[in-house]
PLY file of the C-alpha trace (Angstrom):
ply
format ascii 1.0
element vertex 404
property float x
property float y
property float z
element edge 403
property int vertex1
property int vertex2
end_header
-0.97 19.84 20.61
-3.15 19.23 17.56
-1.95 16.36 15.41
-1.83 18.71 12.43
0.80 20.82 14.24
3.32 17.96 14.52
6.70 19.05 13.16
8.10 16.46 10.79
11.69 17.27 11.79
10.97 15.54 15.10
10.67 12.27 13.16
14.12 12.31 11.64
16.92 9.84 12.36
20.31 9.07 10.76
20.00 6.33 8.12
23.33 5.58 6.39
22.95 4.36 2.80
24.68 1.09 3.65
21.83 0.24 6.05
19.27 0.35 3.23
18.80 -3.18 1.87
19.31 -3.01 -1.91
18.24 -6.64 -2.38
16.31 -9.10 -0.22
17.87 -12.08 1.52
17.95 -15.30 -0.52
15.46 -16.84 1.93
12.68 -14.41 2.82
11.98 -15.82 6.26
15.64 -15.70 7.39
15.31 -11.95 7.89
15.56 -10.46 11.38
12.41 -9.69 13.34
12.43 -7.03 16.05
10.00 -7.74 18.89
8.30 -4.93 20.81
5.73 -5.33 23.55
4.79 -2.76 26.18
8.19 -1.10 26.02
10.28 -4.32 25.90
12.52 -4.72 22.83
14.15 -7.95 21.62
14.73 -9.86 18.41
14.41 -13.22 16.68
14.39 -14.62 13.14
11.25 -13.99 11.09
10.51 -17.69 10.50
9.80 -17.97 14.23
7.14 -15.21 14.22
4.35 -17.66 15.10
6.07 -18.29 18.47
5.36 -14.67 19.43
1.83 -14.20 18.13
-1.07 -14.26 20.62
-2.93 -17.61 20.42
-6.23 -15.94 19.54
-4.75 -13.56 16.94
-6.36 -12.83 13.59
-3.72 -11.72 11.09
-4.83 -9.46 8.24
-2.81 -9.45 5.00
-2.97 -7.09 2.01
-3.29 -9.32 -1.08
-2.55 -6.59 -3.64
-0.13 -7.43 -6.48
2.39 -4.96 -7.90
1.91 -4.20 -11.60
4.61 -3.48 -14.16
3.50 0.13 -14.16
6.49 1.85 -15.84
6.21 2.13 -19.62
9.31 3.44 -21.42
9.13 5.23 -24.77
11.86 6.70 -26.98
11.23 9.67 -29.28
12.91 9.91 -32.67
15.31 12.41 -31.08
16.47 9.63 -28.74
14.86 11.20 -25.66
13.62 8.59 -23.17
10.22 9.29 -21.64
8.74 7.20 -18.84
4.97 6.99 -18.38
4.13 5.64 -14.92
0.58 4.28 -14.55
-0.72 5.47 -11.18
-4.43 4.67 -11.15
-7.17 3.84 -13.65
-9.19 6.70 -15.11
-11.38 5.10 -17.79
-12.65 2.64 -16.80
-11.99 3.59 -13.14
-12.27 0.01 -11.90
-8.96 -1.89 -11.62
-10.36 -5.26 -12.67
-12.11 -3.74 -15.69
-9.18 -1.68 -16.93
-6.83 -4.66 -16.98
-9.34 -6.51 -19.16
-9.86 -3.64 -21.63
-8.86 -4.25 -25.24
-7.82 -1.60 -27.72
-7.66 1.47 -25.49
-7.89 2.77 -21.91
-6.98 5.85 -19.87
-4.78 6.15 -16.77
-3.72 8.91 -14.41
0.05 8.91 -14.81
3.32 10.46 -13.74
5.64 11.35 -16.63
9.40 11.30 -16.45
11.29 13.72 -18.74
8.02 15.55 -19.37
9.75 18.54 -20.98
10.64 16.35 -23.96
7.01 15.40 -24.54
5.48 18.60 -25.86
2.77 17.22 -28.14
1.72 14.26 -30.22
1.59 10.58 -29.22
4.47 8.43 -28.01
4.80 5.19 -29.97
6.63 1.92 -29.37
6.45 -1.56 -30.80
6.11 -4.55 -28.49
6.98 -8.14 -29.30
4.22 -10.42 -27.99
4.84 -14.02 -28.99
5.04 -14.10 -32.77
3.25 -10.75 -33.10
4.35 -7.14 -33.00
1.89 -4.81 -31.29
2.07 -1.01 -31.67
1.34 0.87 -28.44
0.53 4.59 -28.47
0.35 6.94 -25.49
-1.34 10.34 -25.84
-1.34 13.02 -23.12
-4.87 14.44 -22.89
-4.73 16.82 -19.92
-2.59 17.69 -16.90
-3.42 18.30 -13.24
-0.35 19.42 -11.32
2.14 16.55 -11.27
-0.23 14.02 -12.83
-1.45 13.61 -16.39
-4.37 11.86 -18.02
-2.90 9.53 -20.65
-4.79 7.46 -23.19
-3.16 4.21 -24.29
-4.21 2.61 -27.57
-2.89 -0.53 -29.22
-3.62 -2.10 -32.58
-4.16 -5.71 -31.48
-7.67 -5.53 -30.01
-7.46 -9.17 -28.94
-4.85 -8.24 -26.32
-5.82 -6.91 -22.90
-4.06 -4.04 -21.15
-2.87 -6.53 -18.53
-1.05 -8.41 -21.31
0.40 -5.14 -22.64
1.83 -4.28 -19.21
3.18 -7.78 -18.68
4.96 -7.62 -22.05
6.15 -4.00 -22.06
6.00 -2.65 -18.52
8.77 -2.47 -15.94
8.12 -3.32 -12.28
8.56 -0.13 -10.22
10.95 -0.64 -7.32
11.44 2.09 -4.68
13.49 5.08 -5.85
15.73 4.94 -2.76
17.24 1.64 -3.97
19.10 3.70 -6.61
19.21 0.85 -9.11
17.32 -0.46 -12.11
14.70 -3.19 -11.78
16.20 -6.66 -12.22
14.58 -9.91 -13.31
14.70 -11.20 -9.73
12.51 -8.30 -8.53
9.58 -9.72 -10.51
9.45 -12.45 -7.85
11.05 -10.97 -4.76
9.04 -7.70 -4.85
5.74 -9.62 -4.65
4.30 -11.28 -1.55
3.72 -15.03 -1.87
-0.01 -14.40 -1.34
-0.41 -11.50 -3.81
-3.50 -11.89 -5.99
-5.21 -8.63 -7.01
-3.30 -6.49 -9.53
-3.14 -2.75 -8.89
-0.25 -1.58 -6.70
2.77 0.40 -7.84
4.63 -0.48 -4.63
4.65 -3.69 -2.60
3.14 -4.03 0.87
6.64 -4.82 2.05
5.94 -6.25 5.51
4.44 -9.20 3.67
7.62 -9.94 1.73
9.01 -11.94 4.68
6.25 -14.55 4.68
6.85 -17.93 3.04
4.43 -20.83 2.54
6.19 -22.51 5.47
5.63 -19.55 7.82
1.98 -19.32 6.77
1.56 -23.06 7.36
3.12 -22.68 10.83
0.62 -19.92 11.61
-2.25 -22.11 10.41
-1.22 -25.17 12.42
-1.32 -23.08 15.60
-4.91 -22.08 14.95
-4.05 -18.42 14.37
-6.53 -16.89 11.94
-5.72 -15.32 8.57
-7.82 -12.86 6.60
-7.13 -10.75 3.50
-8.01 -7.22 2.40
-6.97 -5.24 -0.68
-5.37 -1.81 -0.68
-3.60 -0.79 -3.88
-0.48 1.09 -2.87
0.14 4.30 -4.80
3.40 6.11 -5.55
2.41 8.60 -2.85
3.68 6.09 -0.28
7.18 7.41 -1.12
6.12 11.06 -1.14
8.24 12.92 1.43
6.67 15.34 3.88
8.05 18.68 2.67
6.03 21.00 4.88
7.28 21.97 8.37
4.14 20.61 9.99
2.15 17.66 8.72
-0.90 19.89 8.21
0.64 20.94 4.89
1.07 17.37 3.64
-1.62 15.94 1.39
-2.07 12.18 1.65
-2.62 10.21 -1.55
-5.96 8.47 -2.05
-5.80 4.67 -2.11
-8.30 2.12 -3.44
-9.54 -0.42 -0.89
-11.68 -3.53 -1.20
-12.87 -5.67 1.72
-15.12 -8.74 1.53
-18.31 -8.88 3.56
-17.13 -12.18 5.12
-13.92 -10.45 6.26
-15.85 -7.67 7.99
-18.01 -10.28 9.73
-14.83 -11.97 10.95
-13.31 -8.69 12.17
-16.48 -8.07 14.16
-16.05 -11.43 15.92
-12.34 -10.87 16.59
-12.18 -7.31 17.91
-9.23 -7.02 20.27
-7.25 -9.73 18.46
-6.47 -8.19 15.06
-2.84 -7.97 13.91
-2.26 -6.05 10.69
0.51 -7.18 8.36
1.90 -3.91 7.05
0.89 -0.27 7.26
-1.37 -0.74 4.21
-3.46 -3.27 6.15
-3.49 -0.84 9.09
-4.85 1.97 6.90
-7.49 -0.34 5.43
-8.68 -1.68 8.78
-8.76 1.70 10.51
-10.57 3.25 7.55
-13.40 0.75 8.02
-14.33 2.40 11.30
-14.73 5.83 9.69
-16.66 4.39 6.74
-19.11 3.04 9.33
-19.27 6.52 10.88
-20.12 8.02 7.48
-22.87 5.43 7.06
-24.26 6.25 10.51
-24.90 9.78 9.23
-25.93 8.83 5.72
-27.05 5.20 5.24
-27.79 5.98 1.59
-24.24 7.15 0.80
-22.67 6.18 -2.53
-19.21 4.57 -2.70
-17.83 7.97 -3.76
-19.23 9.46 -0.54
-17.63 6.75 1.60
-14.07 7.92 1.01
-12.26 8.56 4.32
-10.74 12.05 4.22
-7.28 12.73 5.63
-8.18 14.55 8.85
-11.52 12.90 9.61
-10.12 10.86 12.56
-8.98 13.98 14.42
-12.44 15.47 14.90
-13.82 14.26 18.25
-17.32 14.14 16.79
-16.15 11.34 14.46
-15.01 9.10 17.32
-18.13 8.57 19.42
-19.49 5.49 17.64
-18.59 2.01 18.94
-16.46 -0.13 16.64
-19.16 -2.82 16.69
-21.84 -0.38 15.55
-19.56 1.00 12.85
-18.82 -2.42 11.33
-22.51 -3.40 11.56
-23.35 -0.25 9.58
-21.11 -1.50 6.78
-22.68 -4.96 6.85
-26.16 -3.40 6.71
-25.05 -1.29 3.76
-23.70 -4.33 1.89
-26.85 -6.33 2.63
-29.04 -3.49 1.38
-27.06 -3.34 -1.87
-26.74 -7.13 -2.13
-22.98 -6.70 -2.38
-20.30 -9.16 -1.33
-17.58 -6.57 -0.88
-17.03 -2.96 0.10
-15.15 -1.04 -2.59
-14.13 2.54 -1.92
-11.02 4.62 -1.14
-9.18 6.19 1.78
-6.96 9.20 2.33
-6.45 8.50 6.04
-3.31 9.75 7.80
-2.41 8.02 11.06
-0.14 10.08 13.29
0.41 10.69 17.03
-2.93 11.61 18.54
-4.72 8.91 16.55
-6.81 6.41 18.53
-6.61 2.91 17.03
-9.99 1.22 16.60
-9.38 -2.27 15.20
-5.63 -2.88 15.10
-3.97 -4.37 18.20
-0.66 -5.44 16.64
1.42 -4.61 13.56
4.01 -6.47 11.50
6.00 -3.80 9.68
9.39 -2.96 8.16
11.59 0.00 9.13
10.54 3.19 7.40
12.19 6.27 5.96
13.02 9.24 8.20
10.41 12.01 8.18
7.78 9.81 6.51
4.06 9.41 7.17
4.72 5.70 7.79
7.03 6.58 10.68
4.27 8.81 12.07
1.93 5.81 11.99
4.40 3.66 13.94
4.91 6.42 16.51
1.14 6.68 16.97
0.89 2.93 17.61
3.74 2.71 20.15
2.73 5.91 21.97
5.76 7.87 20.80
8.32 5.15 21.62
9.47 4.79 18.00
12.97 6.20 18.56
13.95 3.48 21.03
12.80 0.84 18.55
14.78 2.41 15.72
17.86 2.96 17.90
17.80 -0.75 18.76
17.46 -1.70 15.08
20.35 0.57 14.07
22.55 -0.74 16.90
21.79 -4.40 16.12
22.49 -4.45 12.38
18.92 -4.55 11.14
18.43 -3.85 7.43
16.07 -0.98 6.57
13.26 -0.09 4.14
11.46 -2.24 1.55
13.88 -5.16 1.24
15.04 -4.87 4.85
14.10 -6.59 8.12
10.85 -6.23 10.02
9.25 -5.84 13.43
6.32 -7.23 15.40
4.74 -4.48 17.50
2.24 -5.55 20.15
0 1
1 2
2 3
3 4
4 5
5 6
6 7
7 8
8 9
9 10
10 11
11 12
12 13
13 14
14 15
15 16
16 17
17 18
18 19
19 20
20 21
21 22
22 23
23 24
24 25
25 26
26 27
27 28
28 29
29 30
30 31
31 32
32 33
33 34
34 35
35 36
36 37
37 38
38 39
39 40
40 41
41 42
42 43
43 44
44 45
45 46
46 47
47 48
48 49
49 50
50 51
51 52
52 53
53 54
54 55
55 56
56 57
57 58
58 59
59 60
60 61
61 62
62 63
63 64
64 65
65 66
66 67
67 68
68 69
69 70
70 71
71 72
72 73
73 74
74 75
75 76
76 77
77 78
78 79
79 80
80 81
81 82
82 83
83 84
84 85
85 86
86 87
87 88
88 89
89 90
90 91
91 92
92 93
93 94
94 95
95 96
96 97
97 98
98 99
99 100
100 101
101 102
102 103
103 104
104 105
105 106
106 107
107 108
108 109
109 110
110 111
111 112
112 113
113 114
114 115
115 116
116 117
117 118
118 119
119 120
120 121
121 122
122 123
123 124
124 125
125 126
126 127
127 128
128 129
129 130
130 131
131 132
132 133
133 134
134 135
135 136
136 137
137 138
138 139
139 140
140 141
141 142
142 143
143 144
144 145
145 146
146 147
147 148
148 149
149 150
150 151
151 152
152 153
153 154
154 155
155 156
156 157
157 158
158 159
159 160
160 161
161 162
162 163
163 164
164 165
165 166
166 167
167 168
168 169
169 170
170 171
171 172
172 173
173 174
174 175
175 176
176 177
177 178
178 179
179 180
180 181
181 182
182 183
183 184
184 185
185 186
186 187
187 188
188 189
189 190
190 191
191 192
192 193
193 194
194 195
195 196
196 197
197 198
198 199
199 200
200 201
201 202
202 203
203 204
204 205
205 206
206 207
207 208
208 209
209 210
210 211
211 212
212 213
213 214
214 215
215 216
216 217
217 218
218 219
219 220
220 221
221 222
222 223
223 224
224 225
225 226
226 227
227 228
228 229
229 230
230 231
231 232
232 233
233 234
234 235
235 236
236 237
237 238
238 239
239 240
240 241
241 242
242 243
243 244
244 245
245 246
246 247
247 248
248 249
249 250
250 251
251 252
252 253
253 254
254 255
255 256
256 257
257 258
258 259
259 260
260 261
261 262
262 263
263 264
264 265
265 266
266 267
267 268
268 269
269 270
270 271
271 272
272 273
273 274
274 275
275 276
276 277
277 278
278 279
279 280
280 281
281 282
282 283
283 284
284 285
285 286
286 287
287 288
288 289
289 290
290 291
291 292
292 293
293 294
294 295
295 296
296 297
297 298
298 299
299 300
300 301
301 302
302 303
303 304
304 305
305 306
306 307
307 308
308 309
309 310
310 311
311 312
312 313
313 314
314 315
315 316
316 317
317 318
318 319
319 320
320 321
321 322
322 323
323 324
324 325
325 326
326 327
327 328
328 329
329 330
330 331
331 332
332 333
333 334
334 335
335 336
336 337
337 338
338 339
339 340
340 341
341 342
342 343
343 344
344 345
345 346
346 347
347 348
348 349
349 350
350 351
351 352
352 353
353 354
354 355
355 356
356 357
357 358
358 359
359 360
360 361
361 362
362 363
363 364
364 365
365 366
366 367
367 368
368 369
369 370
370 371
371 372
372 373
373 374
374 375
375 376
376 377
377 378
378 379
379 380
380 381
381 382
382 383
383 384
384 385
385 386
386 387
387 388
388 389
389 390
390 391
391 392
392 393
393 394
394 395
395 396
396 397
397 398
398 399
399 400
400 401
401 402
402 403
């Protein structure tokens, strides 16, 4: 059967609301860790994860940082309108847009859109001893998303400062609660650095400085990549088959030194989280694109959703693919690869770089569950049955698994 013909109803399972963790444990690394290897299932406590990692493993972490992407406005009528910053539009670069002063444009989702017919939304923000006026103007719409221009009257303030002062951290909708002060800390990984995500790479939430130190003392390698998680990560598959589901495009950034290290550690790479999986596996197909067009621009190096399922795209060796990227970076005198991916990983996918995954337990009928099924050769249900029977906590603030 073609991967595109997979019926999403086959990836459903009963998930009672009480099994969804509404808050994290007080100590991150006291969470439960399911262990899976070649069909064997067991469990331990997350702080002991280093005991179960292969000695020559290279762990790859997503160092993205969640931004306070929800901006709330109130019209004179009292109507509350939420503008949710999805991805930068002008400038398109994440680092640049956070440093803009005065004005910038974002692709946004808008809550209570019917109440925002025309004209700008305005709110005043207290920033230290100053009051800054922020305006949001809807310029154009494309389906569910809208191009919104933000402008503020204190041109000494950056947009990063505006979001920090006025924005609300977006927590997953299935938690059915408002963001609390504690989420500002608990919904970030301890190694988060690069601002840009609207959802956390949640497998990383279990790591503490102590766990990372334990990994280091055992000589297990650590490397970082960046994938900014979009709101599409929560987008349910509504079509009967996954062919009708459009994956969201995600920004990725990988250092040249990281790619060199991956090349030396093929066969030993363990991805922390599905975001790291998507980044690592996308590298292979970027190398395939460069094999065909060494002069490609970054816009032409975007991995399209179904590219992995064409046999013609899977003939190149992983070594050759990664060397193509290094050649490309050398030619452009660049220290990092910056592009995007729309990759969907589902049963039928052949993993190129990833040999192990640390991941949480995902929603029924989700693309993330399809990814897990692809990695464990369809054995996902036994893993999830074990987790449900042994009081594991599910979804973003829940427990995790180590799949080898």
